[in-house]
PAKOL-532320 format. One line per field, with one value per atom (N, C-alpha, C): x negated, y, z; residue in one letter. Coordinates in steps of 0.02 Angstrom, whole numbers, always signed. Layout:
BEGIN
px <- X  ...
py <- Y  ...
pz <- Z  ...
code <- a  ...
This chain:
BEGIN
px <- +2054  +2018  +2001  +2002  +1987  +1912  +1892  +1821  +1805  +1743  +1722  +1740  +1733  +1747  +1691  +1708  +1658  +1642  +1599  +1579  +1640  +1685  +1745  +1786  +1791  +1827  +1794  +1727  +1691  +1704  +1707  +1721  +1792  +1838  +1907  +1910  +1875  +1872  +1838  +1788  +1755  +1804  +1846  +1896  +1944  +1963  +2009  +1976  +1912  +1875  +1831  +1845  +1803  +1790  +1841  +1834  +1789  +1802  +1761  +1688  +1676  +1608  +1571  +1605  +1573  +1558  +1604  +1591  +1533  +1531  +1477  +1410  +1407  +1345  +1324  +1372  +1357  +1330  +1361  +1339  +1270  +1250  +1184  +1129  +1147  +1096  +1101  +1151  +1157  +1184  +1220  +1247  +1286  +1267  +1302  +1291  +1243  +1227  +1270  +1315  +1354  +1394  +1423  +1461  +1416  +1356  +1309  +1288  +1276  +1256  +1314  +1374  +1432  +1434  +1422  +1421  +1365  +1306  +1250  +1268  +1300  +1322  +1373  +1417  +1468  +1433  +1382  +1346  +1310  +1281  +1247  +1296  +1354  +1403  +1428  +1435  +1456  +1404  +1340  +1286  +1274  +1309  +1299  +1326  +1298  +1324  +1393  +1427  +1494  +1492  +1435  +1429  +1472  +1514  +1559  +1520  +1548  +1518  +1567  +1542  +1583  +1582  +1635  +1640  +1625  +1664  +1649  +1644  +1686  +1683  +1617  +1596  +1532  +1475  +1482  +1431  +1424  +1480  +1478  +1445  +1463  +1433  +1359  +1340  +1269  +1231  +1261  +1229  +1223  +1274  +1272  +1216  +1210  +1157  +1088  +1080  +1016  +1000  +1050  +1039  +1014  +1044  +1021  +949  +934  +866  +816  +834  +790  +778  +830  +823  +778  +787  +747  +673  +659  +590  +560  +598  +573  +558  +600  +589  +527  +519  +459  +396  +399  +341  +325  +377  +367  +338  +363  +337  +264  +248  +179  +133  +154  +113  +105  +159  +158  +107  +109  +62  -10  -19  -86  -112  -68  -88  -108  -69  -86  -150  -160  -223  -283  -276  -330  -339  -284  -288  -316  -302  -325  -397  -423  -491  -540  -592  -641  -674  -688  -720  -788  -802  -865  -919  -937  -990  -1054  -1107  -1169  -1190  -1218  -1244  -1306  -1333  -1390  -1449  -1465  -1523  -1510  -1450  -1434  -1435  -1410  -1411  -1482  -1525  -1595  -1630  -1618  -1647  -1622  -1557  -1529  -1560  -1569  -1601  -1673  -1709  -1778  -1781  -1735  -1733  -1716  -1669  -1651  -1711  -1747  -1806  -1858  -1866  -1914  -1892  -1828  -1801  -1813  -1797  -1807  -1880  -1924  -1996  -2021  -1995  -2016  -1994  -1933  -1909  -1948  -1961  -2000  -2070  -2098  -2166  -2171  -2115  -2116  -2118  -2111  -2113  -2043  -2042  -1978  -1930  -1957  -1912  -1879  -1917  -1888  -1837  -1854  -1808  -1744  -1749  -1690  -1648  -1681  -1643  -1606  -1640  -1607  -1545  -1553  -1497  -1440  -1457  -1404  -1366  -1401  -1369  -1331  -1363  -1332  -1285  -1301  -1260  -1208  -1228  -1181  -1140  -1162  -1124  -1130  -1183  -1193  -1223  -1201  -1225  -1297  -1330  -1400  -1412  -1368  -1375  -1369  -1324  -1316  -1378  -1405  -1466  -1524  -1529  -1582  -1575  -1514  -1502  -1519  -1501  -1516  -1591  -1629  -1701  -1740  -1705  -1738  -1787  -1770  -1813  -1772  -1806  -1771  -1733  -1685  -1646  -1693  -1742  -1791  -1829  -1846  -1881  -1838  -1774  -1728  -1725  -1719  -1715  -1779  -1836  -1900  -1905  -1882  -1883  -1836  -1779  -1733  -1763  -1798  -1831  -1884  -1921  -1971  -1937  -1882  -1846  -1819  -1789  -1762  -1816  -1874  -1929  -1952  -1958  -1980  -1929  -1865  -1812  -1809  -1821  -1821  -1879  -1937  -1993  -1978  -1945  -1926  -1876  -1827  -1777  -1811  -1858  -1893  -1931  -1960  -1995  -1946  -1888  -1838  -1812  -1801  -1776  -1826  -1890  -1943  -1949  -1928  -1935  -1885
py <- +769  +707  +679  +615  +584  +574  +561  +546  +480  +476  +413  +410  +464  +466  +433  +393  +359  +401  +374  +411  +429  +383  +397  +451  +450  +501  +569  +569  +632  +663  +621  +647  +673  +641  +665  +733  +739  +802  +856  +837  +885  +913  +870  +893  +943  +928  +973  +1040  +1039  +1099  +1127  +1108  +1126  +1201  +1241  +1314  +1341  +1320  +1345  +1324  +1262  +1238  +1276  +1289  +1325  +1397  +1430  +1497  +1496  +1445  +1438  +1430  +1388  +1378  +1442  +1477  +1540  +1592  +1595  +1643  +1628  +1565  +1545  +1552  +1580  +1594  +1552  +1509  +1467  +1507  +1560  +1602  +1563  +1571  +1537  +1461  +1439  +1367  +1332  +1367  +1338  +1277  +1281  +1224  +1163  +1175  +1120  +1090  +1132  +1107  +1069  +1092  +1056  +985  +981  +915  +871  +902  +864  +839  +882  +864  +807  +810  +757  +690  +691  +629  +603  +648  +627  +596  +626  +599  +531  +522  +458  +404  +424  +375  +355  +387  +369  +300  +269  +204  +214  +160  +166  +173  +196  +210  +272  +268  +324  +387  +444  +510  +546  +566  +606  +678  +715  +786  +795  +765  +765  +835  +882  +949  +984  +979  +1008  +973  +908  +869  +893  +905  +929  +997  +1043  +1110  +1109  +1066  +1060  +1030  +979  +948  +999  +1042  +1094  +1144  +1163  +1211  +1179  +1116  +1082  +1075  +1064  +1059  +1125  +1180  +1246  +1258  +1240  +1249  +1207  +1145  +1101  +1129  +1154  +1184  +1244  +1286  +1346  +1328  +1278  +1255  +1227  +1186  +1156  +1210  +1260  +1315  +1354  +1369  +1405  +1365  +1301  +1258  +1255  +1248  +1246  +1311  +1368  +1433  +1441  +1418  +1424  +1381  +1320  +1278  +1310  +1339  +1372  +1430  +1471  +1527  +1502  +1450  +1422  +1395  +1363  +1335  +1391  +1445  +1501  +1535  +1540  +1570  +1529  +1463  +1420  +1425  +1427  +1430  +1498  +1551  +1617  +1630  +1589  +1600  +1585  +1626  +1613  +1545  +1512  +1446  +1454  +1409  +1411  +1374  +1402  +1373  +1412  +1376  +1412  +1453  +1511  +1553  +1521  +1550  +1522  +1509  +1558  +1550  +1495  +1494  +1443  +1374  +1367  +1303  +1280  +1326  +1309  +1286  +1322  +1303  +1234  +1222  +1157  +1101  +1112  +1060  +1048  +1101  +1093  +1055  +1071  +1036  +963  +948  +878  +840  +871  +838  +826  +873  +864  +807  +802  +748  +680  +676  +613  +594  +643  +629  +606  +637  +617  +546  +529  +461  +410  +428  +383  +374  +427  +423  +378  +360  +316  +242  +231  +162  +140  +91  +71  +41  +4  -27  +26  +73  +125  +166  +183  +221  +182  +119  +78  +67  +54  +42  +106  +163  +226  +238  +228  +239  +191  +127  +78  +96  +118  +134  +200  +253  +319  +334  +310  +327  +273  +210  +155  +135  +154  +137  +65  +31  -39  -40  -87  -93  -115  -98  -115  -191  -228  -301  -330  -304  -328  -312  -253  -233  -279  -294  -340  -408  -432  -496  -492  -437  -429  -430  -398  -392  -450  -490  -545  -521  -467  -438  -433  -416  -410  -344  -342  -281  -226  -244  -195  -163  -201  -173  -123  -138  -91  -27  -33  +27  +69  +36  +73  +108  +75  +106  +167  +161  +218  +275  +259  +311  +348  +311  +343  +392  +370  +413  +475  +465  +522  +572  +546  +590  +632  +599  +635  +688  +671  +719  +777  +763  +816  +864  +839  +882  +925  +894  +933  +987  +970  +1020  +1078  +1064  +1117  +1161  +1130  +1169  +1211  +1183  +1220  +1279  +1268  +1322  +1378  +1360  +1411  +1454  +1428  +1465  +1518
pz <- +728  +719  +788  +793  +857  +864  +926  +940  +906  +880  +849  +776  +739  +668  +629  +578  +537  +475  +431  +371  +328  +319  +279  +312  +378  +414  +408  +407  +399  +330  +279  +212  +207  +241  +242  +277  +333  +369  +326  +288  +244  +193  +166  +117  +150  +212  +247  +263  +278  +299  +243  +182  +124  +120  +123  +119  +173  +235  +291  +284  +263  +256  +201  +145  +90  +112  +147  +172  +222  +264  +313  +277  +227  +189  +154  +124  +90  +139  +199  +249  +276  +272  +297  +244  +186  +136  +73  +69  +9  -50  -36  -90  -141  -205  -260  -259  -221  -217  -164  -132  -77  -101  -161  -187  -197  -224  -234  -167  -118  -52  -19  -30  -4  -35  -99  -132  -104  -93  -64  +6  +45  +112  +108  +60  +49  +37  -5  -19  +43  +82  +143  +193  +198  +245  +221  +157  +129  +138  +143  +149  +222  +269  +339  +353  +403  +423  +454  +467  +496  +571  +596  +667  +682  +732  +747  +768  +749  +766  +812  +870  +915  +893  +906  +886  +812  +768  +697  +665  +685  +655  +672  +735  +756  +719  +711  +676  +604  +570  +500  +495  +539  +535  +553  +600  +617  +557  +525  +466  +410  +401  +349  +364  +427  +446  +435  +454  +444  +370  +329  +257  +229  +249  +226  +249  +312  +338  +298  +283  +244  +174  +143  +76  +79  +130  +138  +147  +189  +200  +136  +101  +39  -13  -17  -64  -45  +19  +41  +27  +40  +28  -47  -88  -160  -186  -160  -181  -160  -100  -75  -119  -136  -180  -248  -272  -338  -338  -285  -281  -274  -232  -225  -291  -328  -393  -440  -442  -486  -464  -398  -374  -396  -394  -417  -493  -529  -602  -625  -588  -607  -585  -539  -514  -571  -575  -628  -616  -670  -665  -633  -587  -551  -591  -646  -686  -673  -664  -651  -711  -697  -751  -781  -831  -866  -820  -777  -733  -681  -653  -603  -634  -695  -729  -742  -762  -774  -710  -655  -591  -569  -578  -558  -599  -664  -706  -684  -668  -644  -579  -533  -469  -478  -522  -536  -564  -610  -638  -584  -538  -483  -437  -424  -382  -415  -480  -516  -518  -527  -529  -460  -406  -339  -324  -343  -331  -373  -435  -479  -452  -422  -394  -334  -304  -246  -267  -330  -355  -379  -424  -453  -402  -352  -303  -260  -234  -191  -230  -291  -335  -346  -364  -379  -316  -260  -197  -176  -182  -164  -208  -273  -319  -306  -293  -279  -216  -166  -102  -105  -127  -125  -184  -243  -301  -316  -309  -325  -265  -205  -145  -123  -144  -125  -54  -13  +55  +58  +113  +121  +121  +153  +155  +85  +45  -24  -66  -55  -92  -72  -7  +15  -19  -25  -57  -132  -164  -236  -249  -206  -215  -183  -143  -109  -57  -22  +30  +94  +148  +212  +215  +261  +272  +297  +336  +362  +305  +253  +196  +159  +152  +119  +160  +226  +268  +262  +260  +253  +186  +133  +67  +65  +97  +99  +139  +193  +233  +192  +151  +107  +60  +31  -16  +19  +78  +115  +135  +156  +174  +114  +56  -4  -24  -18  -36  +14  +77  +128  +115  +96  +79  +18  -32  -91  -73  -31  -12  +24  +68  +103  +53  +2  -50  -90  -108  -146  -104  -39  +3  +11  +9  +17  -46  -104  -167  -174
code <- m  m  m  s  s  s  r  r  r  g  g  g  t  t  t  t  t  t  a  a  a  a  a  a  g  g  g  l  l  l  q  q  q  t  t  t  l  l  l  m  m  m  q  q  q  q  q  q  e  e  e  r  r  r  g  g  g  r  r  r  l  l  l  i  i  i  r  r  r  f  f  f  l  l  l  a  a  a  a  a  a  r  r  r  g  g  g  a  a  a  g  g  g  d  d  d  e  e  e  a  a  a  e  e  e  d  d  d  l  l  l  f  f  f  h  h  h  e  e  e  l  l  l  w  w  w  q  q  q  k  k  k  m  m  m  g  g  g  a  a  a  l  l  l  s  s  s  d  d  d  r  r  r  p  p  p  v  v  v  g  g  g  e  e  e  p  p  p  l  l  l  s  s  s  y  y  y  l  l  l  f  f  f  r  r  r  a  a  a  a  a  a  e  e  e  n  n  n  l  l  l  v  v  v  r  r  r  d  d  d  i  i  i  r  r  r  r  r  r  a  a  a  t  t  t  a  a  a  s  s  s  r  r  r  d  d  d  r  r  r  r  r  r  h  h  h  l  l  l  d  d  d  w  w  w  h  h  h  d  d  d  l  l  l  a  a  a  d  d  d  a  a  a  p  p  p  a  a  a  e  e  e  r  r  r  p  p  p  g  g  g  g  g  g  e  e  e  r  r  r  a  a  a  l  l  l  v  v  v  a  a  a  r  r  r  e  e  e  q  q  q  l  l  l  a  a  a  a  a  a  i  i  i  e  e  e  a  a  a  a  a  a  l  l  l  a  a  a  g  g  g  l  l  l  g  g  g  p  p  p  r  r  r  v  v  v  d  d  d  a  a  a  i  i  i  f  f  f  r  r  r  r  r  r  y  y  y  r  r  r  l  l  l  d  d  d  g  g  g  v  v  v  g  g  g  q  q  q  a  a  a  d  d  d  i  i  i  a  a  a  a  a  a  e  e  e  w  w  w  g  g  g  i  i  i  s  s  s  l  l  l  s  s  s  s  s  s  v  v  v  e  e  e  k  k  k  d  d  d  l  l  l  q  q  q  k  k  k  a  a  a  y  y  y  r  r  r  a  a  a  l  l  l  a  a  a  e  e  e  l  l  l  k  k  k  a  a  a  r  r  r  f  f  f  d  d  d  a  a  a  e  e  e
């Protein structure tokens, strides 16, 4: 083959070197899949642009080696994901036990009571900002108050929650 072989020329060369390429693929770990990989390589070579390729035989063998490497990597990645998935599926569900669930419910009730004790505006502003994700400027506009007032109400809520957390940690 001359220098500057195009995609059609590469496929012609592949037909001529079919046996060698299949043996090469099999020797690189393709085993019984060598014929399938040869076909995949054929399709890749046909999809190339008509830009000429120098050293076409070397190019084909390098492409075949890269294809085997890509298949090996994809298989390893798939196997790793499969094992990770099974490890997650086999892990016991992280559900709190009866005592932990009771403590969590008590703590939630204490948090809700602390927020309610700060007044309806502070409670509502905190929930809109932290739970609903509404911006402080939008909350100020909703309530018809200044941005500074929203910030102060949030600080009150944060202070009350920090005190509660310190109490929970001490228990």
